[in-house]
C-alpha distance (Angstrom), angle and dihedral (degrees) to the residues before:
residue distance angle dihedral
X1 . . .
X2 3.78 . .
X3 3.82 90.5 .
X4 3.83 90.5 51.6
X5 3.82 90.9 52.5
X6 3.80 91.0 48.8
X7 3.82 90.5 50.1
X8 3.80 92.0 49.8
X9 3.81 90.4 48.8
X10 3.81 91.4 50.2
X11 3.80 92.8 48.5
X12 3.80 91.7 47.9
X13 3.79 93.2 48.6
X14 3.81 92.6 46.9
X15 3.80 92.4 53.6
X16 3.81 91.7 43.9
X17 3.80 88.4 65.3
X18 3.79 93.8 48.4
X19 3.77 111.1 107.1
X20 3.76 122.3 -127.3
X21 3.80 116.2 -134.4
X22 3.79 115.9 -108.2
X23 3.76 116.5 -94.8
X24 3.79 130.4 -136.3
X25 3.80 118.7 -151.2
X26 3.80 113.6 -112.2
X27 3.84 107.6 -121.7
X28 3.83 89.6 -153.9
X29 3.82 90.3 66.1
X30 3.82 106.3 105.9
X31 3.76 135.6 127.5
X32 3.80 130.0 -118.9
X33 3.82 91.6 -137.7
X34 3.82 94.6 48.7
X35 3.81 93.9 -118.9
X36 3.81 126.4 124.8
X37 3.79 114.6 -82.3
X38 3.80 143.6 169.4
X39 3.82 122.7 -123.1
X40 2.90 129.3 -117.8
X41 3.79 97.7 32.5
X42 3.82 88.7 -147.3
X43 3.78 131.4 21.2
X44 3.79 123.3 -134.9
X45 3.80 111.1 -103.0
X46 3.79 121.5 -94.9
X47 3.79 125.3 -138.8
X48 3.80 121.6 -127.2
X49 3.79 111.3 -107.3
X50 3.83 94.5 16.6
X51 3.81 127.5 104.3
X52 3.83 113.3 -105.6
X53 3.81 132.3 -170.4
X54 3.80 126.4 173.6
X55 3.79 134.3 157.7
X56 3.81 130.0 -134.5
X57 3.80 124.8 -161.6
X58 3.82 124.0 -153.6
X59 3.81 115.8 -149.3
X60 3.81 109.6 -155.2
X61 3.83 113.4 176.0
X62 3.80 118.1 -154.3
X63 3.81 91.2 -129.1
X64 3.78 133.8 27.1
X65 3.79 128.4 -165.9
X66 3.80 120.8 -148.0
X67 3.82 104.7 -129.8
X68 3.82 93.8 -148.9
X69 3.79 99.5 50.1
X70 3.79 102.9 18.6
X71 3.83 89.6 -128.6
X72 3.80 113.8 153.5
X73 3.78 119.6 -143.8
X74 3.79 129.1 -171.4
X75 3.78 114.7 -132.5
X76 3.81 105.1 -138.8
X77 3.79 100.9 176.8
X78 3.78 142.7 -11.6
X79 3.80 119.6 -158.9
X80 3.77 122.4 -168.6
X81 3.79 99.3 -139.8
X82 3.81 98.0 -176.9
X83 3.78 145.3 -9.7
X84 3.80 113.8 -153.7
X85 3.79 135.9 170.7
X86 3.81 94.0 48.2
X87 3.83 108.2 156.4
X88 3.81 117.8 -102.5
X89 3.80 109.8 -90.6
X90 3.81 93.9 29.7
X91 3.78 135.6 90.8
X92 3.79 140.1 -167.8
X93 3.81 121.3 -134.7
X94 3.82 119.3 -168.4
X95 3.82 123.5 -145.2
X96 3.80 88.9 -126.9
X97 3.82 111.3 53.9
X98 3.82 94.0 -143.8
X99 3.82 93.1 42.0
X100 3.81 94.3 -123.2
X101 3.80 121.8 133.3
X102 3.83 124.6 -177.1
X103 3.82 112.3 -154.1
X104 3.83 92.1 174.9
X105 3.83 89.1 67.0
X106 3.81 94.3 48.0
X107 3.82 99.3 -88.7
X108 3.80 93.2 126.4
X109 3.78 96.7 155.8
X110 3.76 142.2 38.3
X111 3.75 136.2 168.6
X112 3.78 146.2 -148.2
X113 3.78 136.0 -154.6
X114 3.80 121.1 -136.9
X115 3.78 108.7 -161.8
X116 3.76 146.1 149.1
X117 3.78 138.4 76.5
X118 3.80 113.1 -62.5
X119 3.79 111.5 -138.7
X120 3.81 101.9 -162.0
X121 3.80 132.6 43.4
X122 3.79 120.9 -128.4
X123 3.77 145.6 92.0
X124 3.79 110.6 -66.0
X125 3.78 129.0 -164.9
X126 3.77 109.3 -145.7
X127 3.80 107.2 -161.7
X128 3.81 117.8 -153.9
X129 3.81 112.0 -163.9
X130 3.80 119.9 -163.7
X131 3.77 140.5 -179.0
X132 3.82 113.8 -150.5
X133 3.79 125.9 -168.2
X134 3.79 120.4 -162.2
X135 3.77 142.7 157.4
X136 3.79 134.1 -133.9
X137 3.81 126.9 168.5
X138 3.82 88.7 1.7
X139 3.80 92.6 -60.5
X140 3.79 120.9 119.9
X141 3.80 120.7 -146.1
X142 3.80 134.2 177.0
X143 3.79 119.7 -150.2
X144 3.82 127.9 -173.1
X145 3.79 122.5 -151.2
X146 3.80 141.1 160.9
X147 3.78 131.1 -142.7
X148 3.79 126.0 -157.7
X149 3.79 114.4 -138.6
X150 3.85 111.8 -169.4
X151 3.80 115.2 -140.1
X152 3.79 126.4 179.8
X153 3.79 126.8 -152.0
X154 3.80 111.1 -163.8
X155 3.81 122.0 -148.8
X156 3.81 112.8 -92.6
X157 3.77 123.8 -127.2
X158 3.81 90.8 -123.5
X159 3.78 136.4 24.6
X160 3.81 116.6 -74.0
X161 3.78 91.0 -115.8
X162 3.76 142.6 -20.0
X163 3.78 127.5 -121.5
X164 3.76 122.1 -170.9
């Protein structure tokens, strides 16, 4: 059992040092309602023990209109404060190292790379937490929110790695 734990730790640490390729935001990522969104809405599943790389694009419009009241707000900044629930053996790398995007200055999109070799099969819930600052009627307000992004890791046909 101890040897298995050591092997898992070695595999996890090896993949933690693997670098994800840089992403490029997909210009086709928009939303019909004009609100921020993430594309694609669902990622293709990964397979345990197999290398995986996918890209996510964040659409962050400079202004949003509340459909109920018609009030327009300017989105000053959106900061990704944390990404949790990423499967063991994988990592997420944001296009902006500090995770801050400023739609009000024209930065209306960003992206992230999810990559690595997942070690365990199962349905994961990647949670993306953000802090958004906007203005309406000359008043500035910061709101925090979290979004659950389901991600499935399918069982592999062989073990993720072999230690002897």
